[in-house]
C-alpha positions in Angstrom: -10.6 -156.7 -18.4 -11.1 -155.0 -21.8 -9.5 -151.6 -22.0 -7.5 -152.0 -18.7 -4.1 -151.6 -20.5 -5.1 -148.1 -21.5 -6.1 -147.0 -18.0 -4.8 -149.3 -15.3 -1.5 -149.0 -13.4 -0.4 -151.7 -11.0 1.4 -151.0 -7.8 3.0 -153.7 -5.5 4.8 -152.9 -2.3 6.4 -155.4 0.1 6.2 -153.0 3.1 3.1 -154.4 4.7 3.2 -158.0 3.4 6.8 -158.6 4.5 7.7 -155.8 6.9 9.8 -153.9 4.3 8.8 -150.5 5.7 12.3 -149.3 6.2 14.0 -151.0 3.3 11.5 -149.9 0.6 10.9 -152.5 -2.1 8.1 -152.1 -4.6 7.3 -152.0 -8.2 4.9 -150.3 -10.6 3.6 -151.7 -13.9 2.6 -149.0 -16.4 1.5 -150.6 -19.7 3.1 -149.0 -22.8 -0.5 -148.4 -24.1 -1.5 -146.4 -21.0 -2.0 -142.8 -21.9 -2.5 -139.5 -20.1 -3.4 -136.0 -21.4 -1.8 -132.7 -20.8 -3.8 -129.7 -19.7 -4.0 -128.7 -23.4 -5.5 -132.1 -24.2 -2.4 -133.6 -25.9 -2.0 -137.3 -25.6 1.1 -138.5 -23.8 2.5 -142.0 -23.2 2.2 -142.5 -19.4 4.8 -145.3 -19.6 7.4 -143.0 -21.2 6.7 -140.3 -18.6 7.0 -142.8 -15.7 10.1 -144.4 -17.1 11.8 -141.0 -17.4 10.8 -139.9 -13.9 11.8 -143.2 -12.4 15.2 -143.5 -14.0 16.0 -139.9 -13.2 15.1 -140.2 -9.5 15.9 -143.8 -8.6 18.8 -146.1 -8.9 17.0 -149.3 -8.1 16.4 -151.5 -5.1 19.6 -152.8 -3.6 20.6 -156.4 -4.3 20.2 -157.6 -0.6 16.7 -156.1 -0.5 15.8 -157.8 -3.9 16.9 -161.1 -2.5 14.9 -160.6 0.7 11.8 -159.8 -1.5 12.5 -163.0 -3.5 12.6 -165.0 -0.3 9.1 -164.2 0.7 7.9 -166.4 -2.3 9.7 -169.5 -1.0 7.7 -172.0 1.1 9.5 -170.8 4.3 9.0 -167.2 3.4 5.3 -167.6 2.8 5.0 -169.4 6.2 6.9 -166.6 8.0 5.0 -163.9 6.2 1.7 -165.5 7.2 2.9 -165.9 10.9 3.8 -162.2 11.0 0.5 -161.1 9.4 -1.4 -163.2 11.9 0.6 -161.7 14.8 -0.1 -158.1 13.8 -3.8 -158.9 13.1 -4.0 -160.2 16.6 -2.7 -156.9 17.8 -5.2 -155.1 15.5 -8.1 -157.1 17.0 -7.1 -156.1 20.5 -6.9 -152.4 19.5 -10.3 -152.5 17.7 -11.9 -154.3 20.7 -10.4 -151.8 23.2 -11.4 -148.7 21.3 -14.9 -150.1 20.5 -15.4 -150.9 24.2 -14.6 -147.2 25.0 -17.4 -146.2 22.6 -15.3 -145.2 19.5 -16.3 -146.3 16.0 -13.5 -148.0 14.3 -12.7 -149.2 10.8 -9.8 -151.3 9.5 -7.8 -153.7 11.5 -9.5 -156.8 10.2 -7.5 -157.3 7.1 -4.9 -154.6 7.7 -2.5 -153.6 10.5 -4.1 -150.1 10.8 -7.2 -149.2 12.9 -8.9 -145.9 12.1 -10.7 -144.5 15.1 -13.4 -141.8 14.9 -12.0 -139.5 17.6 -15.2 -137.5 17.8 -13.1 -134.3 17.6 -10.3 -132.8 15.7 -7.7 -135.4 14.9 -4.8 -133.3 16.1 -6.7 -132.7 19.4 -7.2 -136.4 19.8 -3.6 -137.1 18.9 -2.4 -134.6 21.6 -4.7 -136.1 24.2 -3.4 -139.6 23.7 0.2 -138.4 23.6 0.0 -136.3 26.7 -2.4 -138.3 28.9 -1.6 -141.9 27.7 1.9 -141.6 26.4 0.8 -143.3 23.2 1.7 -142.1 19.7 -0.7 -142.5 16.8 -1.2 -140.8 13.5 -3.6 -137.9 13.2 -6.0 -138.6 10.3 -5.7 -135.0 9.1 -2.3 -135.9 7.7 -4.1 -138.0 5.1 -6.3 -135.2 3.9 -9.7 -133.7 4.9 -11.5 -137.1 4.9 -9.1 -138.2 7.6 -9.8 -135.3 9.9 -11.6 -136.3 13.0 -9.9 -139.7 13.0 -6.6 -141.1 14.2 -4.8 -144.2 12.9 -3.3 -146.6 15.3 -0.8 -149.1 14.0 -0.7 -152.8 15.1 3.0 -153.1 14.3 4.4 -153.7 17.7 4.9 -156.4 20.4 1.6 -157.7 21.8 2.6 -156.8 25.3 3.2 -153.2 24.2 -0.2 -153.0 22.5 -1.8 -154.3 25.7 0.0 -151.6 27.8 -1.0 -148.9 25.3 -4.6 -149.9 25.3 -4.7 -149.9 29.1 -3.1 -146.4 29.2 -5.6 -145.2 26.5 -8.5 -146.6 28.4 -7.4 -144.9 31.6 -6.8 -141.6 29.9 -10.2 -141.6 28.0 -12.3 -142.9 30.9 -11.4 -139.7 32.8 -12.8 -137.5 30.1 
C-alpha cells in the first residue's frame, strides 16, 4: 500500500501460533523510512530509535528457540501447529457455549484462544467470584485498560477435560447467584 513504509510497523510473535508463550520468540520490522516526531515536532527515524532500544535491552533469541521457530514452517511443524490450534479452538468453543448458556455475552474464541466475557459487573469483582466460588482463575479485563473493565478473559490454553471441569464449576457457582 502506498505510504505504508512511512507509517507501518510489523510485529510477529510465535506465542499463540506455536505455543511459545514461555520462550518468547518474536520480531519487529520497522522500515528505515518510518518516522516519528518529538514533542517539539522534530522528525526522528523510528528505525534508528527502535534499533538503539532493542540492542541496548535485548541480546537476541536463543539458538534453540530460533530453531524451534524455524521448525513450525516445516510440513510437520505446520501440521502440528494446526492440530494445536484446532485443539485450543475446541476448548474455546466449549467456554463460549457454556458462558453464553449462562446468559453472558461473549466475544473472541472463534479465531483466538481467548474468550472475553461481559461479567455484568466490575471485572475484579467477577474475577474474585469465579476464584472463590468456582476455583477458576481468569484475567480481569481491567488489567487491559478501562475498555476491559466489566469483562474477564478466559483462556482456552488447557486440557479439554480441565476446561470441562472449570465450566461445570463456573456454571454451578453462577447459577446460585
